[in-house]
C-alpha positions in Angstrom: 15.5 -56.9 51.7 14.1 -54.5 54.7 10.3 -54.6 55.9 10.2 -51.5 57.1 8.3 -50.1 53.6 5.9 -53.1 54.5 5.4 -51.8 57.9 5.1 -48.2 57.2 2.3 -48.8 54.0 0.4 -51.0 56.4 -0.1 -48.7 59.4 -1.1 -46.3 56.4 -3.6 -48.4 55.0 -5.0 -48.6 58.5 -5.6 -45.5 59.5 -7.3 -44.5 55.8 -9.3 -47.4 56.6 -10.0 -45.9 60.5 -10.7 -42.5 58.3 -13.6 -43.5 55.9 -15.2 -45.7 58.8 -15.6 -42.9 60.7 -16.9 -40.7 57.8 -19.1 -43.7 57.0 -20.4 -42.8 60.8 -20.9 -39.2 60.4 -23.6 -39.8 57.2 -27.5 -39.3 58.2 -29.6 -42.0 59.5 -32.7 -40.1 57.4 -33.1 -39.3 54.0 -35.4 -36.8 52.6 -37.8 -38.7 50.2 -38.5 -35.5 48.4 -34.8 -35.0 47.5 -34.5 -38.3 45.8 -37.8 -37.8 44.3 -36.4 -34.3 42.6 -33.1 -36.0 41.6 -35.4 -39.0 39.8 -37.6 -36.3 38.2 -34.5 -34.4 36.9 -33.0 -37.3 35.5 -36.1 -38.4 33.6 -36.5 -34.5 32.3 -32.7 -34.5 30.8 -33.4 -38.0 29.2 -36.5 -37.0 28.3 -34.9 -33.6 26.2 -31.7 -35.7 24.8 -34.4 -38.6 23.5 -36.5 -35.2 22.0 -33.0 -33.8 20.8 -32.0 -37.0 19.4 -35.2 -37.0 17.5 -35.3 -34.2 15.9 -31.6 -34.4 14.5 -32.9 -37.9 12.9 -36.1 -36.1 11.2 -33.8 -33.5 9.9 -31.4 -35.5 8.6 -33.7 -37.8 7.1 -35.3 -34.5 5.4 -32.0 -33.1 4.4 -31.0 -36.2 2.7 -34.5 -36.6 1.0 -34.0 -32.9 -0.2 -30.5 -33.7 -1.6 -32.0 -36.9 -3.3 -34.7 -35.4 -5.2 
């Protein structure tokens, strides 16, 4: 068995690891708190909307079921 393939794979892996570490170094040191707050607000807003739709569908299905049974 030849070790050429293994050696080539390790070189590629090392190069990939170096690229990832370079990208991590380029990340900004400061974070804008307003952007994070906006993301949290939008996520909660979407959750509330989904919960309201789910509750509305549940109530509607109970009403339709009650109409059909009676």
